[in-house]
C-alpha positions as CSV (number, residue, x, y, z in Angstrom):
1,X,33.0,51.0,76.5
2,X,31.8,52.8,72.9
3,X,30.8,50.9,70.1
4,X,32.3,51.3,66.9
5,X,30.3,52.4,64.0
6,X,28.9,49.8,61.6
7,X,30.9,50.0,58.3
8,X,28.6,49.6,55.5
9,X,29.8,49.2,51.7
10,X,27.8,50.5,49.0
11,X,28.8,49.0,46.1
12,X,27.5,49.9,42.4
13,X,28.3,49.3,38.9
14,X,29.4,52.9,38.1
15,X,28.5,56.5,38.6
16,X,28.2,57.5,35.2
17,X,30.4,57.4,31.9
18,X,29.8,57.8,28.2
19,X,26.4,56.7,28.7
20,X,25.6,59.6,31.1
21,X,27.7,62.2,33.3
22,X,25.6,60.8,36.4
23,X,23.3,57.8,36.9
24,X,20.2,58.0,39.1
25,X,22.0,55.8,41.7
26,X,24.7,58.0,41.9
27,X,22.7,60.9,42.5
28,X,21.2,59.2,45.3
29,X,24.8,58.1,47.0
30,X,25.4,62.1,46.8
31,X,22.7,63.0,49.2
32,X,22.3,59.8,51.1
33,X,25.7,59.1,52.8
34,X,26.1,62.3,53.9
35,X,22.6,61.9,56.0
36,X,23.7,58.9,57.6
37,X,24.3,59.3,61.5
38,X,28.0,59.2,61.8
39,X,28.1,58.1,65.3
40,X,26.6,54.8,64.4
41,X,27.6,54.0,60.7
42,X,30.6,54.5,58.6
43,X,29.7,54.5,54.8
44,X,32.3,53.6,52.0
45,X,31.5,53.8,48.4
46,X,32.8,51.5,45.9
47,X,32.3,51.3,42.2
48,X,32.7,47.9,40.4
49,X,33.7,49.4,36.9
50,X,36.5,51.8,38.0
51,X,36.8,55.5,37.9
52,X,34.9,57.7,35.7
53,X,34.1,61.4,35.7
54,X,31.3,61.3,37.6
55,X,33.2,59.8,40.4
56,X,34.8,63.7,41.1
57,X,31.1,64.5,42.0
58,X,30.8,61.8,44.4
59,X,33.8,63.5,46.4
60,X,31.9,66.5,46.6
61,X,29.3,64.9,48.9
62,X,32.7,64.0,51.2
63,X,33.5,60.2,50.2
64,X,36.2,59.3,48.2
65,X,35.2,56.4,46.2
66,X,37.0,53.1,46.1
67,X,37.2,50.9,43.0
68,X,37.3,47.2,41.9
69,X,38.3,48.3,38.3
70,X,37.5,45.1,36.3
71,X,35.2,44.1,33.6
72,X,31.7,42.7,34.8
73,X,32.1,39.3,34.3
74,X,35.9,39.4,35.7
75,X,36.8,37.1,38.4
76,X,39.6,39.4,39.7
77,X,36.3,41.4,40.9
78,X,35.9,39.0,43.5
79,X,39.3,38.8,44.7
80,X,39.7,42.7,45.0
81,X,36.2,42.9,46.8
82,X,37.6,40.4,49.2
83,X,40.5,41.9,50.1
84,X,38.5,45.3,50.4
85,X,36.0,44.0,52.7
86,X,38.8,42.6,55.1
87,X,41.2,45.8,54.9
88,X,38.3,48.2,55.6
89,X,36.5,45.7,58.4
90,X,33.5,46.2,56.2
91,X,30.3,44.4,58.3
92,X,27.3,44.7,55.6
93,X,27.9,45.1,52.0
94,X,24.7,46.9,50.0
95,X,25.1,46.2,46.5
96,X,23.5,48.3,43.4
97,X,23.3,46.7,39.7
98,X,23.5,43.2,38.4
99,X,27.3,42.9,38.4
100,X,27.7,44.6,42.1
101,X,25.1,42.0,43.2
102,X,26.7,39.0,41.9
103,X,30.3,39.5,43.0
104,X,28.8,41.0,46.4
105,X,26.7,37.7,47.1
106,X,29.6,35.4,46.0
107,X,32.3,37.0,47.9
108,X,29.4,36.8,51.1
109,X,30.3,33.0,50.9
110,X,34.4,33.8,51.5
111,X,34.1,36.3,53.8
112,X,30.9,35.8,55.7
113,X,29.2,39.5,55.5
114,X,25.6,40.0,54.7
115,X,24.9,41.5,51.7
116,X,22.0,43.4,50.6
117,X,20.8,43.4,47.0
118,X,19.1,46.5,45.8
119,X,16.7,46.2,42.9
120,X,16.4,49.9,41.2
121,X,14.2,49.1,38.2
122,X,11.7,46.5,36.8
123,X,13.7,45.5,33.7
124,X,10.8,42.7,32.5
125,X,13.4,39.9,32.3
126,X,17.1,39.0,33.3
127,X,19.8,39.3,31.4
128,X,20.7,35.8,29.6
129,X,24.4,36.1,30.8
130,X,22.5,36.9,34.4
131,X,19.6,34.3,34.2
132,X,22.1,31.4,35.6
133,X,23.7,33.5,38.2
134,X,20.2,34.7,39.6
135,X,18.6,31.2,39.5
136,X,21.6,30.5,41.8
137,X,22.2,33.2,44.1
138,X,18.7,34.6,44.3
139,X,17.2,31.8,46.8
140,X,20.5,32.5,48.7
141,X,19.9,36.1,49.1
142,X,19.1,36.7,52.8
143,X,18.2,40.7,52.4
144,X,16.9,42.8,49.4
145,X,15.3,46.3,48.9
146,X,13.0,47.4,46.1
147,X,12.3,50.9,45.0
148,X,8.9,49.9,44.2
149,X,6.2,47.3,44.7
150,X,6.4,46.1,40.9
151,X,10.4,45.8,41.2
152,X,10.0,43.7,44.3
153,X,7.5,41.6,42.1
154,X,10.0,41.1,39.5
155,X,12.9,40.6,42.1
156,X,11.0,37.7,43.5
157,X,9.5,36.2,40.2
158,X,12.5,36.8,37.9
159,X,15.3,37.2,39.9
160,X,14.1,34.4,42.6
161,X,14.7,35.9,45.6
162,X,12.5,34.8,48.5
163,X,9.6,37.6,48.9
164,X,10.2,37.5,52.6
165,X,13.5,38.7,51.9
166,X,12.2,41.4,49.8
167,X,11.5,45.0,51.3
168,X,10.2,47.8,49.2
169,X,11.5,51.3,50.2
170,X,10.7,54.3,48.0
171,X,14.0,56.5,47.8
172,X,12.7,59.8,47.8
173,X,14.6,63.2,48.0
174,X,15.6,65.8,50.5
175,X,13.0,67.7,50.4
176,X,14.4,70.7,52.8
177,X,16.9,70.9,50.2
178,X,14.5,72.2,47.5
179,X,14.6,76.1,47.4
180,X,12.4,78.2,45.1
181,X,14.5,79.5,42.1
182,X,15.0,82.8,41.5
183,X,12.1,84.5,38.8
184,X,14.4,86.5,37.3
185,X,17.1,83.8,36.8
186,X,14.2,81.8,35.7
187,X,13.0,84.5,33.0
188,X,16.6,84.6,31.8
189,X,17.2,81.1,31.8
190,X,14.1,80.4,29.6
191,X,14.9,83.1,27.5
192,X,18.6,82.4,26.5
193,X,17.3,78.8,25.9
194,X,14.8,80.1,23.4
195,X,11.5,80.3,25.4
196,X,9.8,83.7,24.7
197,X,7.3,84.8,26.7
198,X,3.9,83.5,26.4
199,X,5.4,80.2,25.2
200,X,5.2,77.0,27.0
201,X,8.2,74.6,27.8
202,X,7.8,70.9,28.4
203,X,10.2,69.4,30.0
204,X,11.9,65.9,30.5
205,X,14.9,65.1,32.5
206,X,17.1,61.8,32.5
207,X,19.7,59.9,30.9
208,X,19.6,60.0,27.0
209,X,19.1,56.1,26.6
210,X,16.2,54.2,24.3
211,X,14.2,53.1,26.6
212,X,13.4,56.8,28.2
213,X,10.7,57.5,25.7
214,X,12.1,60.7,24.4
215,X,10.7,59.9,21.1
216,X,7.2,59.6,22.3
217,X,7.5,62.9,23.7
218,X,8.7,64.4,20.4
219,X,6.2,62.5,18.4
220,X,3.3,64.1,20.9
221,X,4.9,67.8,20.3
222,X,4.4,67.1,16.5
223,X,0.4,66.2,17.1
224,X,-0.1,69.1,19.6
225,X,1.7,71.6,17.3
226,X,-1.8,72.8,15.5
227,X,-3.6,73.4,18.9
228,X,-0.5,74.8,20.6
229,X,2.0,76.4,18.4
230,X,3.8,78.1,21.3
231,X,4.9,74.5,22.6
232,X,8.7,73.6,22.9
233,X,10.3,70.8,24.5
234,X,13.6,70.8,26.7
235,X,15.7,67.7,27.2
236,X,17.8,67.6,30.0
237,X,20.5,65.2,30.6
238,X,23.2,63.2,28.5
239,X,24.1,60.1,27.1
240,X,24.8,58.0,24.2
241,X,21.6,58.5,22.5
242,X,21.7,62.1,21.7
243,X,22.8,61.6,18.2
244,X,19.7,59.5,17.4
245,X,17.4,61.8,19.1
246,X,18.8,65.2,17.3
247,X,18.6,63.2,13.8
248,X,15.1,62.3,14.6
249,X,14.5,65.7,15.7
250,X,16.1,67.0,12.3
251,X,14.2,64.5,10.4
252,X,10.7,65.9,11.7
253,X,11.8,69.3,11.4
254,X,11.8,70.2,15.0
255,X,15.0,71.9,15.3
256,X,13.4,75.4,16.3
257,X,11.2,73.9,18.9
258,X,13.6,71.0,20.8
259,X,16.2,72.5,22.9
260,X,19.2,69.8,24.1
261,X,19.9,71.6,27.3
262,X,22.5,68.9,28.6
263,X,23.3,67.5,32.2
264,X,22.9,70.3,34.6
265,X,23.9,69.8,38.1
266,X,21.3,72.9,39.0
267,X,18.6,70.6,37.7
268,X,16.5,71.4,40.7
269,X,16.5,75.1,39.7
270,X,16.1,73.9,35.8
271,X,13.1,72.0,36.3
272,X,11.3,75.2,37.9
273,X,11.4,76.6,34.3
274,X,8.9,74.2,33.0
275,X,5.3,74.7,32.7
276,X,4.8,70.8,32.3
277,X,7.4,67.7,33.2
278,X,6.8,64.7,31.1
279,X,8.0,61.0,32.4
280,X,7.7,59.1,29.2
281,X,9.9,55.9,30.1
282,X,9.1,52.6,28.8
283,X,11.5,51.0,31.6
284,X,12.2,52.7,35.1
285,X,12.2,52.6,38.7
286,X,11.0,55.1,40.4
287,X,13.2,58.3,39.5
288,X,14.4,60.9,41.6
289,X,13.3,63.4,39.1
290,X,9.8,62.4,39.6
291,X,10.1,63.5,43.6
292,X,12.1,66.5,42.4
293,X,9.2,67.2,40.2
294,X,6.6,66.8,42.9
295,X,8.9,68.9,45.4
296,X,8.9,71.7,43.4
297,X,5.1,71.1,42.3
298,X,5.4,71.0,38.9
299,X,2.5,69.7,36.4
300,X,3.3,66.1,35.7
301,X,2.5,63.9,32.8
302,X,3.4,60.5,33.2
303,X,3.5,57.0,32.0
304,X,2.7,54.3,34.8
305,X,6.1,52.7,34.4
306,X,6.9,50.6,37.3
307,X,7.0,53.1,40.6
308,X,5.8,55.8,38.7
309,X,2.2,54.3,38.3
310,X,2.8,53.4,42.1
311,X,3.5,56.9,43.4
312,X,1.1,59.2,41.1
313,X,-2.6,59.2,40.8
314,X,-4.5,59.4,37.4
315,X,-6.1,63.3,37.6
316,X,-5.2,64.0,41.1
317,X,-1.4,64.5,40.8
318,X,-0.7,63.6,37.5
319,X,-2.3,63.2,33.9
320,X,-1.0,59.2,33.4
321,X,-1.2,57.6,30.0
322,X,-0.6,54.1,29.1
323,X,3.3,53.5,28.2
324,X,4.5,54.2,24.8
325,X,1.0,55.6,23.8
326,X,1.8,58.7,21.6
327,X,-1.3,59.5,20.7
328,X,-2.8,59.5,24.4
329,X,0.5,61.3,25.6
330,X,-0.5,64.2,23.1
331,X,-3.6,64.4,24.5
332,X,-2.9,64.7,28.0
333,X,-0.1,67.6,27.0
334,X,-3.4,69.1,25.2
335,X,-5.5,69.0,28.2
336,X,-2.5,70.4,30.6
337,X,-1.4,73.3,28.0
338,X,-5.3,74.5,27.9
339,X,-6.0,78.0,29.4
340,X,-8.6,76.0,31.5
341,X,-7.3,72.9,31.8
342,X,-6.2,70.9,35.1
343,X,-2.4,72.0,35.4
344,X,-2.7,74.4,38.5
345,X,-4.5,71.8,40.8
346,X,-2.0,69.2,39.3
347,X,0.7,71.4,40.4
348,X,-1.0,71.8,44.1
349,X,-1.7,67.8,44.5
350,X,1.8,66.8,43.5
351,X,3.7,69.1,46.1
352,X,1.1,68.1,48.8
353,X,1.9,64.6,48.0
354,X,5.5,64.9,48.1
355,X,6.2,64.9,52.0
356,X,5.2,61.4,51.8
357,X,8.5,60.7,49.6
358,X,10.7,62.8,52.0
359,X,14.2,61.1,51.8
360,X,14.7,61.0,55.5
361,X,12.3,58.2,55.9
362,X,14.3,56.2,53.2
363,X,17.6,56.9,55.3
364,X,15.7,55.8,58.6
365,X,14.5,52.6,57.2
366,X,17.8,51.7,55.7
367,X,19.5,52.5,59.4
368,X,16.9,50.2,61.1
369,X,18.1,47.5,58.6
370,X,21.7,47.9,58.9
371,X,21.0,47.7,62.6
372,X,18.6,44.6,62.7
373,X,21.2,42.9,60.2
374,X,23.9,43.4,62.7
375,X,21.4,42.2,65.4
376,X,21.3,39.1,64.3
């Protein structure tokens, strides 16, 4: 007799929205969901918040999202989730984000279905409203995943989850999906975005929110202008911090050398236009964009924020500077932009390191976890 596939409900806070066209966890879902063995796993995707424009991109990966559709603290989330679990015969709830993890673990008391709490960043502290929730639910959490070891420690010490329950699984990306961008396209894209022949493009990719460190990069650009007048910065991504960043650029006279590219579905092509890719976040998990930069062999300069400091090695596959240290970031940029600098060696080492984070390893570990849970 054939066995029915295990039904796993991926429950997240939202896919995008006004803050950004697509969040990192939603980008992960796009490549995660088609990769699971369909003979063994039935994958469902649900947003706690409700429909947003990024939901249409979820459909492109072959999944029609479901929705709870209420505010983060609205108790109707629990009623809707319990009904959804029962109607869809869900076997495992895999939750991402504080609200989703709260309602999933509360639903576990009712539906008696196992819940996986997936931590995606080290937030230093827990939001005040969630602290009593985590103190109550944390010790009762049986299964948890973290995108880095530092996030794992945060989940243990700040979210009160038993250490034996938390496993570190780096996300990675599907390296076999990376294709070299057409050189003619690269030249044309650089030209249309104001990068003339011989000019150096320093790129940063991510949501435009305050903790991503964009202003650190802009300040570093000011510091290196005398040494590298041909350097410019491209900002790829969108978000509600855009007006603040544009105002900073105008106030410091950088309008001609900072270009806001916006959200790009073809980001894997766009980053191949960079001479240097910078990861200046003050708060981070282990971003998909880092794995992408390594996969295409970009020259990387990064703060050691959370998983970035675990994946990268200073002087081997990246130059690392202290979080928020704008002078040190500028020094790193001077080094990699120098004619006899280490950029080529860093590119080669990053590309060689990338296979250690092939996303298929992540999928395999998730499948193994689901199977182990179902066997208990």
